[in-house]
N, C-alpha and C positions, 0 to 999 in steps of 0.2 A: 579542606584538610589534605595533608600529604599522605597518600596511601603507599604502603609498602608492597602489598601483593593483592591482586584481585583475581578471583576465579570466576569464569563464566560457564555455566552448565547449559549446553545447547549451541549447536553450530548453525542455526538458521539465521535469517536476516536480522532478527532482534539481537541475538548474542554477538554476531560478528560486527554489526554496526556499533553497538555499545562498546565493544572491546577496542575498536579502532579509535573512536572518539575519546575514550578514556586514555589511551596511550598517547594520543596527540596532546591532550590536556596535561598529562603527567608523564613525561617521557621516562622518568626514573622508576616508575611503578612497574612491577612485573605483572603482566596481564596474560593469562592463559585461558584459552577456550577449550573446553572438554566436550567432545561430541562422540556419542556411543556408536554412531554409524561410520561407515567408511567415507573418506573424503569425496570420492567420485560417485557416491550412491545417494540419490535424492528421489523424492516422490512428488508428483504433481506435474503441472504443465506450465501455464503462463500466470504471471502476476500483473495486476493493473496498478498504475500509479497516476493519480489525477494531478492537475496543474497545481492545486494548493499544496499538496504534499511535496511536489517537486520544488516549490519555492522554499519550503522549510528545509529540505535536504540541501539545497544550494547554499543557504545561509550557514548551515552547520558544517558542510564539507563539500565544496564545489568540485573537487577532484573526483570524488567517488560518483557524484551525480553525473558528471560529464561522461564517464564510462558506462553508467547505467543507461543514459539516454542514447549513447552510441549503439548499444545493443538492443534498443527498444524499437517498437513498431507502432506508429501512430494510427489511430482509426476513429471513425465516427460511429454512431449507434443507430440501429434500425430495429423496427418491430415488424414481423412478417406473420400475418394471420391469413392463411388460405391463399397466399399469393398477393394479398394487398399489403403494401409496404409503406411505412412512415419512417422518415429519416431525420435524425437530429444531429446537428454539428456538435462536436465535443472537442474543442480546441485543446491541444497539448495532452490529451489522454493517451498514454502509451501502454502497450502490453510488452512484457519482457519475459523471456523464458526463465523459469525458476533456476534452472541450471546455470544460465548466464548471469543472473543476479547473484547467486551464491559465488560464482567464480570471481566476479568483480569484487564482492565484499571480502572474500578470502584473500585475494591479491593485495587489496588495500590494507587489510588488517596486518598482514605479514610485512608489508612495506613500512608500516608504522612501528613495527617491532613486536607485535603480538605473536605469541606462540600458540599454534593450533595443534591439538592432540586428538587423534581419531581412533575409533575402533575399540574403545574401552569405556564401560559405564562407570561413572563416578557419582558418589553421593556427598552431601555436605560434610559428613563426618570424616571423609577421606582428605579433605582439603585444608591446607595450611594457608589461610588467606584472611586479610582484614575484612573483606567484603566478598560475599558470594552472590553473583547475579544469576538468578534462576530464569533462564530463557528457554525452558525445555518443553514449551508448547502446550496445546490444549489438554493433553493427557499428563501434564506435569507431575512426575513422581515427587518432586521437591515440594510442590504445593500440597499434595495429599499427605505428606509426612510432617508438614509444619503446622503452626497455629495461625492460619490465615483466615479462618472462618469462611471457607469456600463453600459455594453451592453451585450446582449444575442443573440447568433446566433443559430437558430434551424436547426437541420440536416434534411435531406430528408428521410432517412430510418426510420423504426419503429422497436422497440425491446420490449421484456418483459423478466422479471426475474422470473424463477421458479426453483424448485428443484426436487430431487428424493431421495427415501429412500434406496439408496445403494451407495457404493463407486466405481466409475469408476477406472480402472487400471491406467489410465493416463488422463491428460487433452486431449480433443479431439475437433478439428474443423471439422465439417461435414455438407455438404449440403444435402438436401433431396428435390427431385423434386416431386411436386404434380400436380394434374389437374389444380390448380390455379396459380402455379408458384413455385419458389424455396424459401425454408426456410433454414437458416444456424444456427447451434448451436455452441456456445462456451461453452463447458461443462468441469467441472473439479471436482475432489473429494476434500472435505474439512474436512471430518471426516470418521471414519471407516464404517459409515452407511449413509452417506449423500454425495450428489453431487449437485453442481449448474448447472442448464441448462439455459443459456441465449440464447434466440432465436430471430433472426432478419430477416427482409425481406424488400422488396421494396414496395412502395405505391401501385403500380398496383396489385401486388400479394395480398397484404393486403385487398384491396377493392374487388378483384375478389373472395376472400374467404369469403367475407361478414363481415369481422371483423370491418369495419367502423360503423357497426350498433350494435355491442355488448356493454356490460355494460361498463360504464366509471364513476367510483365513488370510494368509499372507498373499496368496496369488490373486490374479484378476478374475473377475466373474465373466468368463467367456460366453456363457449362455445369455446373460443380459446384454453383453456387447453385441452379439450377433443379432439379437432381436432389435435393439435400438438402431443398429446400423441399417437395417431394413426400413425401420419406421422413419428415419431421418435421411433417407437416401437422396432426396431432392437437395437438401441443404449440404450434404456431404459431397455432391457432385461426382459420385462414383468412387470416392475414396473410402477406405476402411477406417473404423474407429480404432484408436490405439489405447491400450490399457497400460497402467503402471500401478500395480496394487489397487486396481479399480474395483470397488465393491460398494454396495449400498450402505449409506449411513444416515443417521438423523443428526441434525445440527445440535450442538451442545453450546448453550450460552453459559459462560462461566462468570460468576460474580464473587468477589472476595471482600470480606469486611475490612481486612487489612492487607496491605501489599508488602509488608515487611515483618520479619520475626527474628529478633536478635540481629545477627550479622547478615542475614539472608534477605534479599529483596527480589520481588517478582517483576518480570518484564514481559510485555506483549501478551500472547495468548495464554501464558501461564497465569497471568493476573486477571484477564478479561477477554471475552470474545464478543464479536458482533457479526451478525448474519452476513454471509458472503454476497447477498444481493445488493449491499451498498459498498462492496469492494474495499473493506476497511482494515482487514487483518494486518497486512504489511504496513499500511499507513500508520496505524496505531502503534505497532511495535517499534518502528523506526523513530516516530515522534516521542515515544516513551524514552528511547535511548538518549535522545538529545536532552530531554529534561533531567533524566537521572544523572548523566555525566556532568551537566552544569551544576546540579545540586551537590554532588560529591566533590567537585572541584572548589566550590565556593563556601561551603558550610564547614564549621569547625569539627564536626564529628559525624559518624555514620547515622546515628539516630536522628539528628537534626536534618541531615541531608535526605533521609528517607521520608521524613514528615513533609519536607518542602516538595519533594518529587511527587508524592501522592496528592498533596494539596493542589499542585499545579496541574496534574494530569487527570485526576478523578472527574472534575466537572465536564471536561471535554469527552472523556470516555463514556460517562453516564448519558450524556446527551446523545452520543452516537449509538449507544446501545438501545436507547429508546427509539430512535429513528429506525434502527435495524430491526427491533421487535415489530414495529408496524409494517415494515417492508416484508419481513418474514411471513407475517400473517396474511399479507396481501398476496404474496406469491403462492402460499400454500392453498389459497382459494382462487387462484388465477383462472382455472378453466370455466368458472361461472360467469366470466366477463367476456368471453370470446364472441358473443353476439354483437358487441359494440363495433361500430366502424373503427378501423385501425387508428385513425387520428384521435378519436375520443379515447380509445384504449391507451394510446401513448400519453395523453393528458392525464388519464387516471394513474398511469405508472409514475409519471413525473411528480404528481402531487400526492402520492400514496402515503407518504410519511409526514407530510406537512412541512417539508424542508425547502421546497421550490414553489414560491408563489406563482399563481397563474399569470399575473401580469409580467413577471420577470421571465418566465418561460416564453411568453409571447414575443419578447424582445429578441431572444436568441433563436427562436424557431417560429417566425410568424406564419410560415406556410402551414405547418402542422396545426398550430393553434387556430389559425383562420379557418381551416377546413373543419376542425372540431366544433368551432362556434357555429359555423354554417349548418353542420349536421344537427347540432343541439337545437337550433332555432328554426330550422327549415328554411333557411335563406342562403343566398350566395356566400361563399367564404369571405370572411372579413375579420379585421382586428380593430374594433372601435377604440377611440381615444380613451373613453371612460369604460374600460373593459368590464370591471366588476359591476358598475351600474347598468351596463347594457345586458349583462347576463341575468341580473336580478330583476330587471324590468319585467313586469307581468308574472313573475314567479314568486313574489313575496305575498303572503296572505296573512290576515289577522287570525286570532284564535277562533277555532271552530268547535262549538260545544258538541257537535254531533260526531266528532272524530273519536276513534278508539285511542286512548292515551297510553303510550308505552313509556313508563318512567323508571323502569328497572335499570340500575347502574351496573354495567358489566365491565370487566377489565379486558376480556378477550371476546371480541365480537363473533368468533367462531368456536368458542368453548362451550362447555356443558350448560352454563347459566344462560348463555345466549340461545342455545338450542331450545331451552324451555320457553324463553320469551317468544321465539318464532313459532313454536308449537301452539302456544296459547293464542297468538295473533291469528294463526291459520284457522284455528277452531272458531274464532269469532265471525269469520267470513265478512269482516267489516270492509267497506269500500274506501275508507279513509283512515289512515293511521297518523298520529301525531307523536313524534319521538322527542321527549323533553329530558332535561337533566341539568347538572351543574353548568355554570357559565364559563369555567376555565377552558383554555384551549385544548388541553389534552382530552378532557371529557367530551368536547364537541367533536374532535376528530374520531374518537371511538364511537360516538353516537352516529356519525355519518356512515361509518362502516356497518354498524348494526342496521341502520336504515336501508343500506344496500341489500342486506340479506332479506329484510322484510319485503322490499320491492320484488326480489327474485323468487322468494319462496312462499310469501303469504298473499301476494297479489294486492290489488287495490292501489290507491295513491298514497304516497308517503311524504309527510311534511316533517322537516327537521327544524327544531327551534334552537336558536343561538343568539348571543348578544350582537348588537349592531357593529361593535368594534371588530368582530371576527367575520365581517361580511365577505372578505376575500376567501376565507376557507369555505364559507357557504356557497359562494359562486363556483369555486373549484369542484365542490361536491355535486352541484347541478350538472356541470358540463361532463363530469366523470361518470354520471349515471348512479350516484349514490343516493340521490334524493330527487323527488318530482317537484317539490315546492319547499320553500323555507319560510320561517316566521321569526321575527325578532322578539326577544324576551320582553321588551318594553312595549307599551301600547303604541300602535301605529297611528300617525296623523292621517 
């Protein structure tokens, strides 16, 4: 369709990228970005872009990606638990300053002919446009005012974003124990002199440290920053933590029944969010922009274009949201796993959401997986040719009538229903638990997480039952410490 005028609400990565792509596709269309903040005012620190996302951006707009890469900072990934470190190579993963990313996108949008307007809040009713693209973020006022069927789920854990004035050698995941509980940082370099430090904890630790009474407003929480700076002094190498409207938050998962309403269409975080632990916010937003502009350019009217856009993007978004949900639950319960050797913990991290098969991880990081397998089996480090078969050998058992059977189906392995299951299991004082349930993959992954809780909190030996076609997931569960033994649903020979 030939568009006369398009208005974009929100001057973040999603809105700026969509505006540029649309102007390139339809040079005669008037495209205006409305951002209520000032041009040079932004919040946050670094943004990560994985190799897959970069390939999609290169296909859509190589000029913009070239400048993003030029300002980016490549790094690998490590996990550090009490000084024991496991390193994973992560080719082509880059961190880039959010300010640098926005500067690149602003320049390229204006170069294409987009008009950028800052410093004034606009709403849909103010705008004379054929299409209004709402890219106004997780707290989208446009979404809340429209008929999108939105729902927001708030996480249990708490986190805050801060930075430091030096570049880490690699991204690092590191827990630190304090007198109040455990804090975990997800930190990574994004410039030659800057790193992001995202720090999270559970509510009990947060309250014990007194953070429930610290500042909550527009300014940074200096009390928490001072405390965390001391807690992470080893990882900070003598540097201070830097705040930028840094305060404790709970992650909000946004889901919408519809991504469009009349002439308005949602983009990026306004339409959907996925937990930061899979680094997907900017990825999803910019990939949304590519799909939306393609649909607007090729379909005969806005309604048809919006339908095509949502049909193209929703499956990928929902898949990533499910991965993110599992990852979020894993990180919110992370301190319970720090007893594992760091290599086994890295395997648990990589397989936490079911997205990275154990054998594929072994190809890219044989040293880490080899060490983890050796720790699991009590043998020298190794990566056998038939990795899954080797892991399962001697750890597959038939049905045991003497086991206490756990057959309650839960959605959240750390939620209230799971708490009740664990409490009953603990009261039985059984020496052997058998966790059974539906044969689909999602149910098995959840069952493995519930089994991990039983191992840690109820004691005894835990057997997880699953179909033989999901033997790879069962093997990953064993190496990750989610189960002691496994059983196949069908009769064993």
